[in-house]
Biotite code that builds the C-alpha atoms (Angstrom):
import biotite.structure as struc

atoms = struc.array([
    struc.Atom([-34.089, -9.613, 18.346], chain_id="A", res_id=1, res_name="UNK", atom_name="CA", element="C"),
    struc.Atom([-30.558, -9.355, 19.763], chain_id="A", res_id=2, res_name="UNK", atom_name="CA", element="C"),
    struc.Atom([-29.906, -6.350, 17.557], chain_id="A", res_id=3, res_name="UNK", atom_name="CA", element="C"),
    struc.Atom([-33.123, -4.776, 18.817], chain_id="A", res_id=4, res_name="UNK", atom_name="CA", element="C"),
    struc.Atom([-32.111, -5.452, 22.429], chain_id="A", res_id=5, res_name="UNK", atom_name="CA", element="C"),
    struc.Atom([-28.693, -3.881, 21.879], chain_id="A", res_id=6, res_name="UNK", atom_name="CA", element="C"),
    struc.Atom([-30.297, -0.864, 20.244], chain_id="A", res_id=7, res_name="UNK", atom_name="CA", element="C"),
    struc.Atom([-32.728, -0.480, 23.156], chain_id="A", res_id=8, res_name="UNK", atom_name="CA", element="C"),
    struc.Atom([-29.880, -0.487, 25.693], chain_id="A", res_id=9, res_name="UNK", atom_name="CA", element="C"),
    struc.Atom([-27.614, 1.798, 23.662], chain_id="A", res_id=10, res_name="UNK", atom_name="CA", element="C"),
    struc.Atom([-30.228, 4.395, 22.712], chain_id="A", res_id=11, res_name="UNK", atom_name="CA", element="C"),
    struc.Atom([-31.701, 4.467, 26.237], chain_id="A", res_id=12, res_name="UNK", atom_name="CA", element="C"),
    struc.Atom([-28.201, 4.950, 27.663], chain_id="A", res_id=13, res_name="UNK", atom_name="CA", element="C"),
    struc.Atom([-27.596, 8.041, 25.525], chain_id="A", res_id=14, res_name="UNK", atom_name="CA", element="C"),
    struc.Atom([-31.119, 9.266, 26.256], chain_id="A", res_id=15, res_name="UNK", atom_name="CA", element="C"),
    struc.Atom([-30.527, 8.874, 30.005], chain_id="A", res_id=16, res_name="UNK", atom_name="CA", element="C"),
    struc.Atom([-27.539, 11.245, 29.944], chain_id="A", res_id=17, res_name="UNK", atom_name="CA", element="C"),
    struc.Atom([-29.861, 14.145, 30.663], chain_id="A", res_id=18, res_name="UNK", atom_name="CA", element="C"),
    struc.Atom([-28.220, 16.930, 32.713], chain_id="A", res_id=19, res_name="UNK", atom_name="CA", element="C"),
    struc.Atom([-31.545, 18.657, 33.382], chain_id="A", res_id=20, res_name="UNK", atom_name="CA", element="C"),
    struc.Atom([-33.111, 15.510, 34.901], chain_id="A", res_id=21, res_name="UNK", atom_name="CA", element="C"),
    struc.Atom([-30.052, 14.910, 37.072], chain_id="A", res_id=22, res_name="UNK", atom_name="CA", element="C"),
    struc.Atom([-29.997, 18.542, 38.207], chain_id="A", res_id=23, res_name="UNK", atom_name="CA", element="C"),
    struc.Atom([-33.703, 18.481, 39.011], chain_id="A", res_id=24, res_name="UNK", atom_name="CA", element="C"),
    struc.Atom([-33.364, 15.329, 41.099], chain_id="A", res_id=25, res_name="UNK", atom_name="CA", element="C"),
    struc.Atom([-30.415, 16.814, 42.996], chain_id="A", res_id=26, res_name="UNK", atom_name="CA", element="C"),
    struc.Atom([-32.522, 19.871, 43.732], chain_id="A", res_id=27, res_name="UNK", atom_name="CA", element="C"),
    struc.Atom([-35.493, 17.814, 44.913], chain_id="A", res_id=28, res_name="UNK", atom_name="CA", element="C"),
    struc.Atom([-33.311, 15.456, 46.930], chain_id="A", res_id=29, res_name="UNK", atom_name="CA", element="C"),
    struc.Atom([-31.858, 18.456, 48.752], chain_id="A", res_id=30, res_name="UNK", atom_name="CA", element="C"),
    struc.Atom([-35.346, 19.869, 49.348], chain_id="A", res_id=31, res_name="UNK", atom_name="CA", element="C"),
    struc.Atom([-37.427, 16.958, 50.612], chain_id="A", res_id=32, res_name="UNK", atom_name="CA", element="C"),
    struc.Atom([-37.420, 15.927, 54.245], chain_id="A", res_id=33, res_name="UNK", atom_name="CA", element="C"),
    struc.Atom([-37.785, 12.197, 53.624], chain_id="A", res_id=34, res_name="UNK", atom_name="CA", element="C"),
    struc.Atom([-35.110, 11.304, 51.061], chain_id="A", res_id=35, res_name="UNK", atom_name="CA", element="C"),
    struc.Atom([-36.838, 8.011, 50.236], chain_id="A", res_id=36, res_name="UNK", atom_name="CA", element="C"),
    struc.Atom([-39.702, 9.942, 48.679], chain_id="A", res_id=37, res_name="UNK", atom_name="CA", element="C"),
    struc.Atom([-37.381, 10.649, 45.717], chain_id="A", res_id=38, res_name="UNK", atom_name="CA", element="C"),
    struc.Atom([-38.302, 7.158, 44.560], chain_id="A", res_id=39, res_name="UNK", atom_name="CA", element="C"),
    struc.Atom([-41.730, 8.548, 43.654], chain_id="A", res_id=40, res_name="UNK", atom_name="CA", element="C"),
    struc.Atom([-40.072, 11.138, 41.388], chain_id="A", res_id=41, res_name="UNK", atom_name="CA", element="C"),
    struc.Atom([-37.991, 8.426, 39.695], chain_id="A", res_id=42, res_name="UNK", atom_name="CA", element="C"),
    struc.Atom([-41.069, 6.184, 39.389], chain_id="A", res_id=43, res_name="UNK", atom_name="CA", element="C"),
    struc.Atom([-43.028, 9.067, 37.853], chain_id="A", res_id=44, res_name="UNK", atom_name="CA", element="C"),
    struc.Atom([-40.363, 9.593, 35.183], chain_id="A", res_id=45, res_name="UNK", atom_name="CA", element="C"),
    struc.Atom([-40.017, 5.879, 34.426], chain_id="A", res_id=46, res_name="UNK", atom_name="CA", element="C"),
    struc.Atom([-43.741, 5.159, 34.290], chain_id="A", res_id=47, res_name="UNK", atom_name="CA", element="C"),
    struc.Atom([-44.467, 8.264, 32.200], chain_id="A", res_id=48, res_name="UNK", atom_name="CA", element="C"),
    struc.Atom([-41.686, 7.307, 29.780], chain_id="A", res_id=49, res_name="UNK", atom_name="CA", element="C"),
    struc.Atom([-43.016, 3.756, 29.443], chain_id="A", res_id=50, res_name="UNK", atom_name="CA", element="C"),
    struc.Atom([-46.643, 4.890, 29.043], chain_id="A", res_id=51, res_name="UNK", atom_name="CA", element="C"),
    struc.Atom([-45.907, 7.593, 26.493], chain_id="A", res_id=52, res_name="UNK", atom_name="CA", element="C"),
    struc.Atom([-43.696, 5.399, 24.353], chain_id="A", res_id=53, res_name="UNK", atom_name="CA", element="C"),
    struc.Atom([-46.506, 2.826, 24.275], chain_id="A", res_id=54, res_name="UNK", atom_name="CA", element="C"),
    struc.Atom([-48.960, 5.560, 23.278], chain_id="A", res_id=55, res_name="UNK", atom_name="CA", element="C"),
    struc.Atom([-46.670, 6.801, 20.507], chain_id="A", res_id=56, res_name="UNK", atom_name="CA", element="C"),
    struc.Atom([-45.916, 3.283, 19.267], chain_id="A", res_id=57, res_name="UNK", atom_name="CA", element="C"),
    struc.Atom([-49.564, 2.252, 18.973], chain_id="A", res_id=58, res_name="UNK", atom_name="CA", element="C"),
    struc.Atom([-50.800, 5.606, 17.653], chain_id="A", res_id=59, res_name="UNK", atom_name="CA", element="C"),
    struc.Atom([-52.761, 6.648, 20.746], chain_id="A", res_id=60, res_name="UNK", atom_name="CA", element="C"),
    struc.Atom([-50.832, 9.903, 20.956], chain_id="A", res_id=61, res_name="UNK", atom_name="CA", element="C"),
    struc.Atom([-51.744, 10.739, 17.354], chain_id="A", res_id=62, res_name="UNK", atom_name="CA", element="C"),
    struc.Atom([-55.412, 10.023, 18.045], chain_id="A", res_id=63, res_name="UNK", atom_name="CA", element="C"),
    struc.Atom([-55.399, 12.299, 21.111], chain_id="A", res_id=64, res_name="UNK", atom_name="CA", element="C"),
    struc.Atom([-53.693, 15.051, 19.125], chain_id="A", res_id=65, res_name="UNK", atom_name="CA", element="C"),
    struc.Atom([-56.334, 14.843, 16.391], chain_id="A", res_id=66, res_name="UNK", atom_name="CA", element="C"),
    struc.Atom([-59.120, 14.914, 18.989], chain_id="A", res_id=67, res_name="UNK", atom_name="CA", element="C"),
    struc.Atom([-57.680, 18.062, 20.575], chain_id="A", res_id=68, res_name="UNK", atom_name="CA", element="C"),
    struc.Atom([-57.362, 19.688, 17.155], chain_id="A", res_id=69, res_name="UNK", atom_name="CA", element="C"),
    struc.Atom([-61.028, 18.952, 16.412], chain_id="A", res_id=70, res_name="UNK", atom_name="CA", element="C"),
    struc.Atom([-62.116, 20.393, 19.754], chain_id="A", res_id=71, res_name="UNK", atom_name="CA", element="C"),
    struc.Atom([-60.055, 23.524, 19.112], chain_id="A", res_id=72, res_name="UNK", atom_name="CA", element="C"),
    struc.Atom([-61.552, 23.951, 15.647], chain_id="A", res_id=73, res_name="UNK", atom_name="CA", element="C"),
    struc.Atom([-65.109, 23.444, 16.920], chain_id="A", res_id=74, res_name="UNK", atom_name="CA", element="C"),
    struc.Atom([-64.854, 25.654, 20.025], chain_id="A", res_id=75, res_name="UNK", atom_name="CA", element="C"),
    struc.Atom([-61.951, 28.072, 19.464], chain_id="A", res_id=76, res_name="UNK", atom_name="CA", element="C"),
    struc.Atom([-63.240, 30.835, 21.729], chain_id="A", res_id=77, res_name="UNK", atom_name="CA", element="C"),
    struc.Atom([-63.708, 28.479, 24.661], chain_id="A", res_id=78, res_name="UNK", atom_name="CA", element="C"),
    struc.Atom([-60.268, 26.880, 24.249], chain_id="A", res_id=79, res_name="UNK", atom_name="CA", element="C"),
    struc.Atom([-58.321, 30.107, 23.758], chain_id="A", res_id=80, res_name="UNK", atom_name="CA", element="C"),
    struc.Atom([-60.376, 31.867, 26.441], chain_id="A", res_id=81, res_name="UNK", atom_name="CA", element="C"),
    struc.Atom([-59.576, 29.077, 28.874], chain_id="A", res_id=82, res_name="UNK", atom_name="CA", element="C"),
    struc.Atom([-55.887, 29.412, 27.968], chain_id="A", res_id=83, res_name="UNK", atom_name="CA", element="C"),
    struc.Atom([-55.984, 33.160, 28.655], chain_id="A", res_id=84, res_name="UNK", atom_name="CA", element="C"),
    struc.Atom([-57.814, 32.737, 31.952], chain_id="A", res_id=85, res_name="UNK", atom_name="CA", element="C"),
    struc.Atom([-55.456, 30.003, 33.081], chain_id="A", res_id=86, res_name="UNK", atom_name="CA", element="C"),
    struc.Atom([-52.470, 32.118, 32.062], chain_id="A", res_id=87, res_name="UNK", atom_name="CA", element="C"),
    struc.Atom([-53.548, 35.136, 34.106], chain_id="A", res_id=88, res_name="UNK", atom_name="CA", element="C"),
    struc.Atom([-54.359, 32.867, 37.042], chain_id="A", res_id=89, res_name="UNK", atom_name="CA", element="C"),
    struc.Atom([-50.880, 31.329, 36.891], chain_id="A", res_id=90, res_name="UNK", atom_name="CA", element="C"),
    struc.Atom([-49.303, 34.800, 36.799], chain_id="A", res_id=91, res_name="UNK", atom_name="CA", element="C"),
    struc.Atom([-51.226, 35.915, 39.881], chain_id="A", res_id=92, res_name="UNK", atom_name="CA", element="C"),
    struc.Atom([-50.414, 32.710, 41.776], chain_id="A", res_id=93, res_name="UNK", atom_name="CA", element="C"),
    struc.Atom([-46.726, 32.835, 40.815], chain_id="A", res_id=94, res_name="UNK", atom_name="CA", element="C"),
    struc.Atom([-46.278, 36.493, 41.784], chain_id="A", res_id=95, res_name="UNK", atom_name="CA", element="C"),
    struc.Atom([-48.100, 35.911, 45.061], chain_id="A", res_id=96, res_name="UNK", atom_name="CA", element="C"),
    struc.Atom([-45.858, 32.960, 45.877], chain_id="A", res_id=97, res_name="UNK", atom_name="CA", element="C"),
    struc.Atom([-42.753, 35.072, 45.218], chain_id="A", res_id=98, res_name="UNK", atom_name="CA", element="C"),
    struc.Atom([-43.980, 37.784, 47.602], chain_id="A", res_id=99, res_name="UNK", atom_name="CA", element="C"),
    struc.Atom([-44.778, 35.156, 50.241], chain_id="A", res_id=100, res_name="UNK", atom_name="CA", element="C"),
    struc.Atom([-41.319, 33.642, 49.821], chain_id="A", res_id=101, res_name="UNK", atom_name="CA", element="C"),
    struc.Atom([-39.646, 37.036, 50.254], chain_id="A", res_id=102, res_name="UNK", atom_name="CA", element="C"),
    struc.Atom([-41.728, 37.846, 53.319], chain_id="A", res_id=103, res_name="UNK", atom_name="CA", element="C"),
    struc.Atom([-40.940, 34.443, 54.781], chain_id="A", res_id=104, res_name="UNK", atom_name="CA", element="C"),
    struc.Atom([-37.252, 35.052, 54.101], chain_id="A", res_id=105, res_name="UNK", atom_name="CA", element="C"),
    struc.Atom([-37.357, 38.370, 55.949], chain_id="A", res_id=106, res_name="UNK", atom_name="CA", element="C"),
    struc.Atom([-38.989, 36.764, 58.979], chain_id="A", res_id=107, res_name="UNK", atom_name="CA", element="C"),
    struc.Atom([-36.878, 33.613, 58.982], chain_id="A", res_id=108, res_name="UNK", atom_name="CA", element="C"),
    struc.Atom([-33.578, 35.192, 58.047], chain_id="A", res_id=109, res_name="UNK", atom_name="CA", element="C"),
    struc.Atom([-32.657, 35.803, 61.670], chain_id="A", res_id=110, res_name="UNK", atom_name="CA", element="C"),
    struc.Atom([-34.180, 32.583, 62.935], chain_id="A", res_id=111, res_name="UNK", atom_name="CA", element="C"),
    struc.Atom([-32.165, 29.935, 61.090], chain_id="A", res_id=112, res_name="UNK", atom_name="CA", element="C"),
    struc.Atom([-31.420, 26.904, 63.204], chain_id="A", res_id=113, res_name="UNK", atom_name="CA", element="C"),
    struc.Atom([-27.765, 27.105, 64.088], chain_id="A", res_id=114, res_name="UNK", atom_name="CA", element="C"),
    struc.Atom([-26.137, 24.037, 65.626], chain_id="A", res_id=115, res_name="UNK", atom_name="CA", element="C"),
    struc.Atom([-22.709, 24.154, 67.151], chain_id="A", res_id=116, res_name="UNK", atom_name="CA", element="C"),
    struc.Atom([-20.813, 20.935, 66.654], chain_id="A", res_id=117, res_name="UNK", atom_name="CA", element="C"),
    struc.Atom([-18.163, 19.308, 68.819], chain_id="A", res_id=118, res_name="UNK", atom_name="CA", element="C"),
    struc.Atom([-15.432, 21.091, 66.898], chain_id="A", res_id=119, res_name="UNK", atom_name="CA", element="C"),
    struc.Atom([-16.930, 24.486, 67.650], chain_id="A", res_id=120, res_name="UNK", atom_name="CA", element="C"),
    struc.Atom([-18.078, 25.124, 64.098], chain_id="A", res_id=121, res_name="UNK", atom_name="CA", element="C"),
    struc.Atom([-21.554, 26.496, 63.508], chain_id="A", res_id=122, res_name="UNK", atom_name="CA", element="C"),
    struc.Atom([-23.748, 24.918, 60.865], chain_id="A", res_id=123, res_name="UNK", atom_name="CA", element="C"),
    struc.Atom([-26.996, 26.290, 59.528], chain_id="A", res_id=124, res_name="UNK", atom_name="CA", element="C"),
    struc.Atom([-29.878, 23.832, 59.241], chain_id="A", res_id=125, res_name="UNK", atom_name="CA", element="C"),
    struc.Atom([-32.468, 24.910, 56.779], chain_id="A", res_id=126, res_name="UNK", atom_name="CA", element="C"),
    struc.Atom([-35.926, 23.450, 57.128], chain_id="A", res_id=127, res_name="UNK", atom_name="CA", element="C"),
    struc.Atom([-36.645, 21.042, 54.250], chain_id="A", res_id=128, res_name="UNK", atom_name="CA", element="C"),
    struc.Atom([-39.625, 21.415, 52.009], chain_id="A", res_id=129, res_name="UNK", atom_name="CA", element="C"),
    struc.Atom([-42.739, 19.314, 52.476], chain_id="A", res_id=130, res_name="UNK", atom_name="CA", element="C"),
    struc.Atom([-43.358, 17.680, 49.118], chain_id="A", res_id=131, res_name="UNK", atom_name="CA", element="C"),
    struc.Atom([-45.802, 14.800, 49.183], chain_id="A", res_id=132, res_name="UNK", atom_name="CA", element="C"),
    struc.Atom([-45.064, 11.562, 47.305], chain_id="A", res_id=133, res_name="UNK", atom_name="CA", element="C"),
    struc.Atom([-47.954, 12.346, 44.947], chain_id="A", res_id=134, res_name="UNK", atom_name="CA", element="C"),
    struc.Atom([-46.444, 15.748, 44.125], chain_id="A", res_id=135, res_name="UNK", atom_name="CA", element="C"),
    struc.Atom([-43.051, 14.193, 43.399], chain_id="A", res_id=136, res_name="UNK", atom_name="CA", element="C"),
    struc.Atom([-44.661, 11.510, 41.234], chain_id="A", res_id=137, res_name="UNK", atom_name="CA", element="C"),
    struc.Atom([-46.592, 14.157, 39.248], chain_id="A", res_id=138, res_name="UNK", atom_name="CA", element="C"),
    struc.Atom([-43.456, 16.299, 38.849], chain_id="A", res_id=139, res_name="UNK", atom_name="CA", element="C"),
    struc.Atom([-41.581, 13.317, 37.432], chain_id="A", res_id=140, res_name="UNK", atom_name="CA", element="C"),
    struc.Atom([-44.352, 12.578, 34.940], chain_id="A", res_id=141, res_name="UNK", atom_name="CA", element="C"),
    struc.Atom([-44.653, 16.188, 33.789], chain_id="A", res_id=142, res_name="UNK", atom_name="CA", element="C"),
    struc.Atom([-40.889, 16.577, 33.484], chain_id="A", res_id=143, res_name="UNK", atom_name="CA", element="C"),
    struc.Atom([-40.661, 13.422, 31.370], chain_id="A", res_id=144, res_name="UNK", atom_name="CA", element="C"),
    struc.Atom([-43.466, 14.654, 29.091], chain_id="A", res_id=145, res_name="UNK", atom_name="CA", element="C"),
    struc.Atom([-41.700, 17.985, 28.553], chain_id="A", res_id=146, res_name="UNK", atom_name="CA", element="C"),
    struc.Atom([-38.367, 16.326, 27.795], chain_id="A", res_id=147, res_name="UNK", atom_name="CA", element="C"),
    struc.Atom([-39.955, 13.849, 25.367], chain_id="A", res_id=148, res_name="UNK", atom_name="CA", element="C"),
    struc.Atom([-39.962, 16.350, 22.514], chain_id="A", res_id=149, res_name="UNK", atom_name="CA", element="C"),
    struc.Atom([-36.138, 16.489, 22.464], chain_id="A", res_id=150, res_name="UNK", atom_name="CA", element="C"),
    struc.Atom([-35.485, 12.757, 22.941], chain_id="A", res_id=151, res_name="UNK", atom_name="CA", element="C"),
    struc.Atom([-33.996, 11.879, 19.536], chain_id="A", res_id=152, res_name="UNK", atom_name="CA", element="C"),
    struc.Atom([-32.650, 8.429, 20.607], chain_id="A", res_id=153, res_name="UNK", atom_name="CA", element="C"),
    struc.Atom([-36.157, 7.695, 21.863], chain_id="A", res_id=154, res_name="UNK", atom_name="CA", element="C"),
    struc.Atom([-37.780, 8.236, 18.468], chain_id="A", res_id=155, res_name="UNK", atom_name="CA", element="C"),
    struc.Atom([-34.926, 6.469, 16.692], chain_id="A", res_id=156, res_name="UNK", atom_name="CA", element="C"),
    struc.Atom([-35.505, 3.358, 18.785], chain_id="A", res_id=157, res_name="UNK", atom_name="CA", element="C"),
    struc.Atom([-39.256, 3.593, 18.135], chain_id="A", res_id=158, res_name="UNK", atom_name="CA", element="C"),
    struc.Atom([-38.651, 3.684, 14.390], chain_id="A", res_id=159, res_name="UNK", atom_name="CA", element="C"),
    struc.Atom([-36.479, 0.570, 14.593], chain_id="A", res_id=160, res_name="UNK", atom_name="CA", element="C"),
    struc.Atom([-38.997, -1.192, 16.842], chain_id="A", res_id=161, res_name="UNK", atom_name="CA", element="C"),
    struc.Atom([-41.766, -0.430, 14.348], chain_id="A", res_id=162, res_name="UNK", atom_name="CA", element="C"),
    struc.Atom([-39.742, -1.911, 11.482], chain_id="A", res_id=163, res_name="UNK", atom_name="CA", element="C"),
    struc.Atom([-39.353, -5.208, 13.390], chain_id="A", res_id=164, res_name="UNK", atom_name="CA", element="C"),
    struc.Atom([-43.045, -5.256, 14.447], chain_id="A", res_id=165, res_name="UNK", atom_name="CA", element="C"),
    struc.Atom([-42.562, -7.704, 17.367], chain_id="A", res_id=166, res_name="UNK", atom_name="CA", element="C"),
    struc.Atom([-45.465, -9.310, 19.266], chain_id="A", res_id=167, res_name="UNK", atom_name="CA", element="C"),
    struc.Atom([-47.102, -7.282, 22.030], chain_id="A", res_id=168, res_name="UNK", atom_name="CA", element="C"),
    struc.Atom([-45.316, -9.061, 24.974], chain_id="A", res_id=169, res_name="UNK", atom_name="CA", element="C"),
    struc.Atom([-41.926, -8.326, 23.394], chain_id="A", res_id=170, res_name="UNK", atom_name="CA", element="C"),
    struc.Atom([-42.925, -4.712, 22.847], chain_id="A", res_id=171, res_name="UNK", atom_name="CA", element="C"),
    struc.Atom([-43.687, -4.387, 26.554], chain_id="A", res_id=172, res_name="UNK", atom_name="CA", element="C"),
    struc.Atom([-40.357, -6.013, 27.490], chain_id="A", res_id=173, res_name="UNK", atom_name="CA", element="C"),
    struc.Atom([-38.253, -3.833, 25.173], chain_id="A", res_id=174, res_name="UNK", atom_name="CA", element="C"),
    struc.Atom([-39.995, -0.661, 26.298], chain_id="A", res_id=175, res_name="UNK", atom_name="CA", element="C"),
    struc.Atom([-39.536, -1.661, 29.942], chain_id="A", res_id=176, res_name="UNK", atom_name="CA", element="C"),
    struc.Atom([-35.813, -2.159, 29.339], chain_id="A", res_id=177, res_name="UNK", atom_name="CA", element="C"),
    struc.Atom([-35.621, 1.239, 27.651], chain_id="A", res_id=178, res_name="UNK", atom_name="CA", element="C"),
    struc.Atom([-37.479, 2.970, 30.488], chain_id="A", res_id=179, res_name="UNK", atom_name="CA", element="C"),
    struc.Atom([-35.367, 1.247, 33.167], chain_id="A", res_id=180, res_name="UNK", atom_name="CA", element="C"),
    struc.Atom([-32.118, 2.271, 31.483], chain_id="A", res_id=181, res_name="UNK", atom_name="CA", element="C"),
    struc.Atom([-33.515, 5.798, 31.141], chain_id="A", res_id=182, res_name="UNK", atom_name="CA", element="C"),
    struc.Atom([-33.920, 6.173, 34.928], chain_id="A", res_id=183, res_name="UNK", atom_name="CA", element="C"),
    struc.Atom([-30.817, 4.147, 35.892], chain_id="A", res_id=184, res_name="UNK", atom_name="CA", element="C"),
    struc.Atom([-28.561, 7.244, 36.298], chain_id="A", res_id=185, res_name="UNK", atom_name="CA", element="C"),
    struc.Atom([-31.199, 8.764, 38.602], chain_id="A", res_id=186, res_name="UNK", atom_name="CA", element="C"),
    struc.Atom([-31.235, 5.579, 40.712], chain_id="A", res_id=187, res_name="UNK", atom_name="CA", element="C"),
    struc.Atom([-27.433, 5.637, 40.954], chain_id="A", res_id=188, res_name="UNK", atom_name="CA", element="C"),
    struc.Atom([-27.571, 9.333, 41.849], chain_id="A", res_id=189, res_name="UNK", atom_name="CA", element="C"),
    struc.Atom([-30.001, 8.549, 44.675], chain_id="A", res_id=190, res_name="UNK", atom_name="CA", element="C"),
    struc.Atom([-27.691, 5.976, 46.257], chain_id="A", res_id=191, res_name="UNK", atom_name="CA", element="C"),
    struc.Atom([-24.587, 8.105, 45.707], chain_id="A", res_id=192, res_name="UNK", atom_name="CA", element="C"),
    struc.Atom([-26.228, 11.169, 47.226], chain_id="A", res_id=193, res_name="UNK", atom_name="CA", element="C"),
    struc.Atom([-27.365, 9.229, 50.304], chain_id="A", res_id=194, res_name="UNK", atom_name="CA", element="C"),
    struc.Atom([-23.917, 7.734, 50.762], chain_id="A", res_id=195, res_name="UNK", atom_name="CA", element="C"),
    struc.Atom([-22.314, 11.191, 50.791], chain_id="A", res_id=196, res_name="UNK", atom_name="CA", element="C"),
    struc.Atom([-25.085, 12.677, 52.913], chain_id="A", res_id=197, res_name="UNK", atom_name="CA", element="C"),
    struc.Atom([-23.765, 14.328, 56.062], chain_id="A", res_id=198, res_name="UNK", atom_name="CA", element="C"),
    struc.Atom([-20.504, 15.462, 54.485], chain_id="A", res_id=199, res_name="UNK", atom_name="CA", element="C"),
    struc.Atom([-19.624, 19.146, 54.421], chain_id="A", res_id=200, res_name="UNK", atom_name="CA", element="C"),
    struc.Atom([-20.032, 19.402, 50.649], chain_id="A", res_id=201, res_name="UNK", atom_name="CA", element="C"),
    struc.Atom([-23.548, 17.909, 50.684], chain_id="A", res_id=202, res_name="UNK", atom_name="CA", element="C"),
    struc.Atom([-24.593, 20.083, 53.632], chain_id="A", res_id=203, res_name="UNK", atom_name="CA", element="C"),
    struc.Atom([-23.480, 23.230, 51.809], chain_id="A", res_id=204, res_name="UNK", atom_name="CA", element="C"),
    struc.Atom([-25.187, 22.045, 48.629], chain_id="A", res_id=205, res_name="UNK", atom_name="CA", element="C"),
    struc.Atom([-28.451, 21.379, 50.466], chain_id="A", res_id=206, res_name="UNK", atom_name="CA", element="C"),
    struc.Atom([-28.301, 24.810, 52.106], chain_id="A", res_id=207, res_name="UNK", atom_name="CA", element="C"),
    struc.Atom([-27.767, 26.595, 48.756], chain_id="A", res_id=208, res_name="UNK", atom_name="CA", element="C"),
    struc.Atom([-30.355, 24.546, 46.873], chain_id="A", res_id=209, res_name="UNK", atom_name="CA", element="C"),
    struc.Atom([-32.830, 25.001, 49.716], chain_id="A", res_id=210, res_name="UNK", atom_name="CA", element="C"),
    struc.Atom([-32.706, 28.772, 49.237], chain_id="A", res_id=211, res_name="UNK", atom_name="CA", element="C"),
    struc.Atom([-32.856, 28.585, 45.432], chain_id="A", res_id=212, res_name="UNK", atom_name="CA", element="C"),
    struc.Atom([-35.714, 26.062, 45.419], chain_id="A", res_id=213, res_name="UNK", atom_name="CA", element="C"),
    struc.Atom([-38.054, 28.523, 47.130], chain_id="A", res_id=214, res_name="UNK", atom_name="CA", element="C"),
    struc.Atom([-38.214, 30.563, 43.923], chain_id="A", res_id=215, res_name="UNK", atom_name="CA", element="C"),
    struc.Atom([-38.236, 27.751, 41.353], chain_id="A", res_id=216, res_name="UNK", atom_name="CA", element="C"),
    struc.Atom([-41.916, 26.795, 41.640], chain_id="A", res_id=217, res_name="UNK", atom_name="CA", element="C"),
    struc.Atom([-43.200, 30.419, 41.433], chain_id="A", res_id=218, res_name="UNK", atom_name="CA", element="C"),
    struc.Atom([-40.971, 31.156, 38.435], chain_id="A", res_id=219, res_name="UNK", atom_name="CA", element="C"),
    struc.Atom([-42.129, 28.003, 36.640], chain_id="A", res_id=220, res_name="UNK", atom_name="CA", element="C"),
    struc.Atom([-45.776, 28.926, 37.298], chain_id="A", res_id=221, res_name="UNK", atom_name="CA", element="C"),
    struc.Atom([-45.175, 32.440, 35.934], chain_id="A", res_id=222, res_name="UNK", atom_name="CA", element="C"),
    struc.Atom([-43.498, 31.055, 32.802], chain_id="A", res_id=223, res_name="UNK", atom_name="CA", element="C"),
    struc.Atom([-46.423, 28.676, 32.224], chain_id="A", res_id=224, res_name="UNK", atom_name="CA", element="C"),
    struc.Atom([-48.826, 31.583, 32.661], chain_id="A", res_id=225, res_name="UNK", atom_name="CA", element="C"),
    struc.Atom([-46.879, 33.735, 30.199], chain_id="A", res_id=226, res_name="UNK", atom_name="CA", element="C"),
    struc.Atom([-46.902, 30.914, 27.644], chain_id="A", res_id=227, res_name="UNK", atom_name="CA", element="C"),
    struc.Atom([-50.654, 30.357, 28.012], chain_id="A", res_id=228, res_name="UNK", atom_name="CA", element="C"),
    struc.Atom([-51.350, 34.081, 27.620], chain_id="A", res_id=229, res_name="UNK", atom_name="CA", element="C"),
    struc.Atom([-49.143, 34.248, 24.521], chain_id="A", res_id=230, res_name="UNK", atom_name="CA", element="C"),
    struc.Atom([-50.837, 31.164, 23.078], chain_id="A", res_id=231, res_name="UNK", atom_name="CA", element="C"),
    struc.Atom([-54.331, 32.530, 23.718], chain_id="A", res_id=232, res_name="UNK", atom_name="CA", element="C"),
    struc.Atom([-53.622, 36.042, 22.421], chain_id="A", res_id=233, res_name="UNK", atom_name="CA", element="C"),
    struc.Atom([-51.734, 34.913, 19.300], chain_id="A", res_id=234, res_name="UNK", atom_name="CA", element="C"),
    struc.Atom([-54.476, 32.407, 18.439], chain_id="A", res_id=235, res_name="UNK", atom_name="CA", element="C"),
    struc.Atom([-57.287, 34.947, 18.821], chain_id="A", res_id=236, res_name="UNK", atom_name="CA", element="C"),
    struc.Atom([-55.573, 37.641, 16.763], chain_id="A", res_id=237, res_name="UNK", atom_name="CA", element="C"),
])
């Protein structure tokens, strides 16, 4: 069991060194108005990681995959048609959001809040985004699901856990340890970011990320739409 515990900590540590997750949290932490809401993003990642590893370990994920394959084989036109329709809808929504963002930038470009400090320097205060806790939680879960396919330490630990075949309570404990270690860098990033908040570097970073973040959601929606259209067209041909 001690070897299994050491493997859980070591593999989860290497799995947690995820530059994309850290970059995404930095972006969201610069965007949201209430910085404490980032905890919902971290909770979404941790809970999704713990739930999915349980599903993979006990074969639930395989059962769901087989069920989806059977539905696709039985009703191919409905499935691929739904993919095409959803893809075009995502493209329209994404393009519309980009146009709205550009129009908003034109109108707000001359109306940035400029505050003059005691030293005479002028700082630009960009209005933070309004992301609800539920949205942040869902984003964390989706991001974790996408990253799961490239988590090689994750599957290596699962293989070792399967070979030991521990009782169910120990499975829950080991998977909780793995999931906690997976989100530990994000927790440390949260506290470090808040400690440096208010410094010139963080203010500049928030200003830059605030402008970039306006285009991230529309671009992601467009990419999802393009993928769904490609999937539907290639499957029908």
